[in-house]
C-alpha positions in Angstrom: 56.5 -26.2 -22.8 52.4 -26.4 -22.6 51.2 -22.7 -22.4 49.0 -21.4 -21.0 48.4 -18.2 -22.2 49.4 -17.3 -25.4 49.9 -13.5 -26.7 49.0 -13.3 -30.7 49.7 -9.9 -31.9 48.5 -8.4 -34.9 49.5 -4.7 -37.0 45.3 -5.0 -38.6 47.4 -6.1 -41.4 46.3 -9.4 -43.3 49.7 -10.5 -43.2 49.4 -10.5 -39.6 46.1 -13.1 -39.9 48.8 -16.1 -41.4 49.2 -16.9 -38.1 46.2 -17.1 -36.7 45.0 -20.4 -37.8 48.3 -22.7 -36.5 48.0 -21.1 -33.1 44.4 -20.9 -33.0 44.9 -25.4 -33.2 47.9 -25.0 -30.9 45.7 -23.3 -28.4 43.1 -25.4 -28.6 45.1 -28.7 -27.9 46.9 -26.9 -25.4 43.5 -25.9 -23.6 45.1 -22.9 -23.7 43.4 -18.8 -23.7 44.6 -16.5 -26.6 44.9 -12.7 -25.8 45.0 -10.9 -29.3 47.1 -7.9 -29.1 47.3 -4.5 -31.0 49.6 -2.1 -29.7 49.7 1.1 -32.0 52.9 3.6 -31.8 51.8 6.8 -29.8 55.3 8.9 -29.9 54.8 12.0 -27.7 56.8 15.4 -28.4 57.8 18.1 -27.2 56.1 20.9 -28.6 58.9 23.2 -31.0 60.2 26.3 -28.4 58.3 25.2 -25.7 61.5 22.5 -23.8 59.7 22.5 -21.4 56.5 22.2 -21.6 54.9 18.1 -21.2 55.1 16.2 -24.5 52.1 16.0 -26.4 50.5 13.2 -28.1 48.7 12.8 -31.4 45.2 14.3 -31.1 44.7 10.8 -33.8 45.0 8.2 -31.5 41.7 8.0 -29.3 40.2 7.9 -33.2 42.8 5.1 -33.8 42.2 3.0 -30.8 38.1 3.0 -31.7 39.1 2.3 -35.3 41.4 -0.3 -34.0 39.1 -2.1 -31.2 36.6 -2.4 -34.3 39.4 -3.9 -36.6 40.9 -6.1 -34.1 37.0 -8.0 -32.7 36.9 -8.8 -36.5 40.2 -10.4 -36.9 39.1 -11.9 -33.5 36.1 -13.7 -35.1 38.8 -15.6 -37.2 39.6 -17.4 -35.1 37.5 -20.8 -34.2 34.8 -20.0 -31.8 35.0 -22.5 -29.9 38.8 -21.1 -28.9 38.5 -18.4 -26.0 39.4 -15.1 -27.2 40.7 -11.5 -25.9 41.4 -8.7 -27.3 43.3 -5.6 -26.0 44.2 -2.2 -27.7 46.7 0.2 -26.1 49.0 2.7 -27.6 52.7 3.3 -26.6 56.0 5.2 -27.4 56.7 1.3 -28.4 55.2 -1.1 -30.3 58.3 -4.3 -29.5 58.6 -3.1 -25.8 54.8 -2.0 -25.1 54.0 -6.3 -26.6 57.0 -7.2 -24.4 56.4 -5.4 -21.3 52.3 -6.9 -21.8 53.3 -10.3 -22.3 56.2 -9.9 -19.2 53.5 -8.6 -16.7 50.5 -9.7 -17.3 52.0 -13.8 -17.2 51.5 -15.4 -20.7 54.0 -18.1 -21.9 54.4 -17.1 -25.3 54.7 -15.3 -27.9 53.3 -15.2 -31.2 54.0 -12.2 -33.7 54.8 -12.5 -38.1 57.3 -10.9 -39.0 56.9 -9.2 -42.2 60.2 -9.9 -44.1 61.6 -6.6 -44.5 65.0 -6.4 -45.5 67.5 -4.1 -47.0 67.1 -0.4 -46.6 63.5 -0.7 -45.5 64.5 -2.6 -42.3 67.0 -0.4 -42.2 64.8 2.4 -41.6 61.8 1.7 -39.9 63.3 -1.4 -37.8 62.1 -4.9 -37.0 59.4 -4.9 -34.7 59.8 -8.7 -34.1 63.1 -8.7 -33.8 62.8 -6.3 -31.0 60.2 -7.9 -29.1 63.2 -10.8 -29.0 65.5 -8.7 -27.4 63.1 -7.1 -25.3 60.7 -10.0 -24.3 61.4 -12.4 -21.2 58.7 -15.2 -23.0 59.9 -17.6 -25.4 58.4 -15.4 -28.9 57.9 -17.3 -31.5 58.2 -15.9 -34.9 56.2 -17.2 -38.5 58.6 -16.4 -41.5 57.2 -14.0 -44.3 55.1 -16.2 -47.2 57.6 -16.4 -50.0 
């Protein structure tokens, strides 16, 4: 496999940064382009008492997108200058489905993601984004396990 387009995901946490250097080295060796993607969860809700009204989005979404665009640029600066990096921020109802769809729709050869390694009750309640991306993606997914 010689990927030429790599989708590197970030939740903008410090944990996500640990995939950056290994993927930068890999991408440089493959002469691949990297897109750094952050997805903001935006679950529309139907207004209470108005079941026929169109779903509403959280009013804070535009501000969240603006803040994420600043933060993702800061994270992109952590990658070597020699690497061609594009950043993208989007809002979607499901982070995992948005990542998988973005990769599928834009011709990526590989998705790289950092797993936070939640287990037990927290995983049951919060779910696992990495696992859901694996289930939805038609593109190979490289998951970096949590640090011990």
